[in-house]
N, C-alpha and C positions, 0 to 999 in steps of 0.2 A: 565591569567589562562592557565595552561598547557593543551594542547589538548590531552585527553586520548583515544579518538576515532575519526575517520575521519568524521567530520560533513559535511553535504550536503552544507550548506551555504558557508563554506570555499572552498569547491570543486568548486562550481559555480563561486565564485569570482576569483579563479585561472584560471578557464576555459574561462570566459568571461571578465575578467579584472575589474569587478565591481559587485555590488549587483544585483542579478537576482531573480525575484519573479514569483510565479505561478499565472496564471489566471485559477481558477477552473471552468470547463465547464461541463454542463449537456447536453450530446448529445442525450438525449431522447431514450436511448437504453433499452433493457430488458436483461434477462438472460435465458439460456436454462433450469435452474431449477426453473424458474418462469412461463414461457410461455407454459409449458407442453411438450417440446421436451425431457427433461430428468426428469422433476419433476415440482412441483408446490410450491408456497409459498416462494421460495428463501431460503437462509441460515437462520437458526433459530435465529441468532442474528441481521439479517438485517432488517432495518425498511422499511417502504413503499417507501421511496425515495432513498434507497440504502445508499452508504457511504457519500453522499453529501447533507444531509437534508437542509443545509443552503444556497445552491447555486441556487436553481430553481427560477430564476427571470424572465425568458423568455423562450418560446419554440424555439425561433430563436437563433441559435448559434452565428451568426454574431452580433446580437443585444446584446447578453450576453457579448461579447468581447468589443463592443463599450461602453456599460454601464460601464464596468470595467474601460476603459480608461477615461471615463468622471467622474469617482469617485475619491475621495481623495486617494484611494489605489494606483493608478497609479503614484502618485507624489513621492512615496517612492523609486522608482528605475527607471532606463532607459532601462532595458532589462527584457524580460518576457518569460515565458514558457506557452504554450497552453496545459493545463492539462485536459484531458478527464477523469473524475473521477467516475461518477455514473455508477453502473452496469457494463455490459460487453461491452467494447467499441470497440471490433472487431467482434461483433456478428451481422453481416448483410452482404449483398452482397458487393462485392468490389466496385461497382459503388456508392452505398450509403455511404460506408465508406469514399471513396475519397471525395465525395461531402461534407460530414460533417467535415472532417479534413480541407479541403480547406476553408470552411466557417469560420473557426477560425483563419486561418493564413492570416489575412487581414492587418497587420500592420508591418512595418519594424523593430519595436522594439521587435517583437517576434523572439527569437533566437533558441527556442527549442520546440519540440512536445513530450509530454508524454502521453502515452495511458495505462490506467488501464484495465485489462481483466482477463479472466480465462485461465488456461493452455490449456484446451480442445478446446478453440476458437482461437488457433493459427494454421495456416496452411501455405503452401507454398505461396499461392496467397496473403495472409495477409502480410507475410514477404516481398514479392516483392513490395507491395504497400508501406509499411513503409520504405523500403530501398530507394524507389524513392524520399523520402523527405530528405535524408541524405546529399545531395549535398548542401542544403541550411540551414538545421536545424540540431541541435543535437537531436537525437531521442532516447528515451528509452521506454521500455515496462515494465509495472508493472504486475507481475503474483501473483495472490492470492493463495499461497500454504497453508498458515495458520498452517498446521501440516503435518508431514510425516506419521502419523498414519491413515491408511485408515479406520479403525473402527470409529475413531472420525469423519473423513470426511463423513462417512455414517450417523452417528448420527446427525451431524449438517446440513444434507440435502444439502451438497455441490454438490453431484453427479459428483465429479471430484476427481481424485486420484493421488497418487504419480507418477505413470507411465506416466500420462498425463503431469505432470510437467517436467519430464525428456525429453519427446518427444518435448515439447515446447521449452525448453532450447536448445536442440540440433539444432532445426530449426533456432532459433534466433541467435545462435552462428554461424551457417552456413552463415548467412547474415550479421554477424558482427554488430548486433543490441544489445545495452546494455540492461541488464535485472535487474530490481529491484524486489526482492522477499518480499512478505508480510508474516509475521508469527504472530500468536496470542498466548498470554500467558493466561492460565486460562480457556481454553475450557472445556466443561463438561467431566467429568471422566478422565481428564488428570492430570498427576503429573510431578514431576521434571524429571523423566526418559524420559517422552515424549519430554520435552524440549531438553534434551541431544541428543535424537535420531533425532530430527528434525534438530538440528545444524549439527550433523554428516552427515545427508542426504544432507543438503544444501552445505556443504563443498565438496561434491563429484561432484558438478556442477560448471560450469564456469559462475558465475553471478558477477555483478558489484555493486549492491546496495542492501540495506536491510531496510525494515520498520518493526519495532517491535510495536505491538499493545497489549494493555490489552483487555481482554474480558469484555465489559461493557454491561449492560442491558438497552435497551430503550423500551419505551411504544409500545404496540400493536405488540409485536413479540412473537414467540413461546418460546424464551428464557425467556421472562418476565412471561409467563404463568408457565413455569417450576419453576421460582423463587418464584412466589406466592404460588405454590403448594408444596414448599420446596423440589423440585427435583433438584435444582441447587443452590449452594452458591457461591457468587463472591469471588475472591481471595483478600487477604489483600495487602496493599501497600508494606509492608515489603517483602512478598513473591514475589511480582512483581519485586521489585528492585533486589532481589537475583537472579531471573531468568534472568533479563536483564544483570546483571553483568556476569552471566555464558555465556550467548549468546555472549556478546561483547568480552570476554576474550578468547573464543574458536572459534570465527568466523575468517575467512581469514582476515589478517590485511590490505589487499589492498581494501577490500570492503568499499564503501561509505555508511555511516549510514544516511538514509534519515529521520528516525523518531525513537524516543524511547518511544513514548506514543501516543495512539489514543485519539482523542478529541471527546467526546460525546456532542451532542447539549444539552445545559442546560435545555431547556424546555421539552426534551424527556427522559432525564436520569432517570432511576429507581434506579440503584445501579451499582457499589459501589460509595459512596459519594466522596471518595478521587479522583475519576477521574476528578472531576470539578476543582481540584487544580493543575494545570499544574506545578506551581512553586514547590509544594511539591515533585512532581515526578522528575523534572529536578534537583532541589537543592539536593534532597535525593540521586540521582544517582551520582552527582558530589562529594558529601560528602563521599559516600561509596567508590567510586573509588579512591578518593584521600587518605582517611584514610587507605585503604587496599593496596594502591599502585598498582592498577589494570590498565591494558592497553589492548586496542583492540589487539587480536591475540596473547597475551602472552602465551596462552596454546594451540595455534593452532597447529595441526599436519597435515601436508600435506599428502593427501591420494593418 
């Protein structure tokens, strides 16, 4: 099948010569919009365990990695990425950050370090620490932008705004550290124009990767309360696919697409039901892009 956008799996195969898989790690971090520094409760769509509800198997980072290598999952590849996923993985002192990252990098099969964080938790010292790993590992940082609409960011209690994203990108660019940006489709009060504006905003920055997520509702969140009170309606699969196609066709053609769908834990999902069917999303996207002859970056305009 013809590749109509730059898939992460293919990029990693080219970079490392073979299949390379992520080891999802819970570093036992929190966020400044949870612990009271900027706010409480976290983002309205975020569950109690953050974005990695399924990975909390041990409080010990080294133990999490060892458990992974002792599991069947490690038999599917020879090279791996230590991926710090839950919450804000640069939100601590430099000494603690180094200790946690080092605790994961314990096996010579690990060839990359990926750190997910908030744009406002990137600073010069964090960049210097991350840069120190680049002589041995491929390092990338994932920044949760979600939207360029600061009103939406306020509504979802992110307590982090577009200017923070720009500042973080500029710092990471200075240290030549790759950036993967997260955006979400279907946030409360947003429409197609917001998607267009967010893509335009991203294209003004030097980033290397993109993750596209749908907004899904999980139990015990503020977004779930809004849903039950009929203050929020989830988007349809058709609308989501339309938005993803717009994003892909208008984003820089050199950007690596890390994800085109967010995966909700089955036991926590409230809505939309279609989010549980990843094949519907992936097959629907392939079909739409093929039938309409769409390609990544075909409508990209360099700014």
